[in-house]
N, C-alpha and C positions, 0 to 999 in steps of 0.2 A: 430370809427365804421361803422355809417352809410355811411360815406365819403367815406370808405375805400371799403363796397361791392358798392356801386354805382360807383366805379372807376372801380372793378374788372369789373362787367356788362357789362359797356362800353367799356372796350376794349376787352371783350369777344363779343359784337357784333359787333365791326370793324373786328376782325378775321373771325367771322362768313361771314362776307357781303364781304371778299374779300380785302376792300379797304386798309388795312394794307402791303397786299401785293403786292401791284399795283406794275406792273413790267416796266421798262423804261431803252431806251440804246440809245445813239447815236453814229450817224458811220457819220464823216465831216459834212456835211448839213441836213443829215437827222437825227429825232428826233423820238424814238418810245416808244408810253407811253400808259399805262393802256392797256398791253395784258391780256386776260382773255378768259374763254373756260366756260361751264357749262357740269353740272353732266351727266351722261349718264346712262339710265337703263341698269343693267347686260347682256343681250341678244343686245344692239345696235349695230350697223356694223359702225356707222358712230359720228363723232362729230364736232362741230364747233371751229373757233377760230377768235377774235375780238380785234381791237387795233386801235390806230389812230397813223397815221404818219402824218410827219409834216417835208416841206421842207423849209429849212431857206436860203437857196444858190438862185444863181441867174440863174439856168439851172433846166429843167423839170429832170424827172427822175421816174423811175417805179419800184415798186416789181413785179420780173416776176419768183420767185419760193421762196418754204419755204422747208426745208429738218428736218425732226423731224422721230425720231424712234416709236413715239406711235401708229403708222400707218404702212399698207404697203405703202399708197399711198397718197400723201397732195397735194392736188388742191386750186387753186384761184378761186371761185366763185362770180357771181353777182347772183340778181334776176331780172328777166325781167317779163310782164306782155305780155302772150300769149292768147286772147280771153277770156279776162276778168280773166284768173287763172295767178297766180303767179310760177315762173317755176325756179329751180336755174338752170346757165348755167358757165359750166368752162371758164373761160377768161384768155388770154395769159400773162397778167399782169395788175395790178392794178397802174393807174398813181398817181403821187404826184405831183403838179403843181407848180412851183418856185414860194418861199415865201406863198405856199397855204399848206394846209392840206387835208387827207382825210381819213375820217372815217370808219373803216370797222366792221357794225353791223350789226344785226340781221337784216332781209332783204331788206341786201344791199351788198355792197361788203365784203367777209369774205372770210374766210379760211375753207377748210372742210378735218378734218382728214377722210379717208377711209379705212376701215378693219380693224377696232381699233384691238390691240394686247391684250389689257385691259378695263375695263370700266372704264370712267374718273369717279376719285372721289372728291366731296369738299375739297378744301386745299391742293391738290396736285399741285406740278408743272409741266408741259409739258415743257421742254429743246426741244427751237428750234434754228433754224438759216433763218432768211433772207436774200433772194438775191436781191439785189438791180441793174439796168441794168446799174449804175452808181456807185454809191457809193459802191458798193461790196456788203460783208456777214456782218453781223450782229447777235450775240446770243440773243435771248433775252425766259423767259421764263413766258409760258400764265399759268396765276392762275386758277384755277379750282374752277368754285363757285357754288351754289347749284342748284339743278334743279328747273328751272322755271326761273331764272336769267335773266331777260332782262333789261338790262344797255343801254342808250342809250346817257348818258354821262359818262365824267370818273369821278369815285369813289373817287380819290385822285389828286388833282394837283402838279406837280411836278415843 
């Protein structure tokens, strides 16, 4: 009985952390892993998206767009320092070097879902299509984690 309860608690903890839902996809030489987002307050107009992009090929590529119905607009962003203040800026693309990887994370490259149609709720998924300069398009789901989540490494290795 105690083992069953501990197992149930462990499974619930994994589910709440989003680790059991870590999303991945592959498109040619491009591997997308650990796509996630954060819960938003009811009045929030924007949300963020994060993931790791790996390029196993011999040619550089770049994420150039994301399509998603969760918001009116979806943009690629980065953080820059201006006069000692961190600011977000839209970027035309996010590079993924041949044989390398690029992590989209809080405080760095990320996706911005702008003019959300509804709040992002923990445990839900945001279906999206990533568009790469050379590899083309791949579908992925961003898993929404609880408010305040700030992961800097994948919760689950694939």
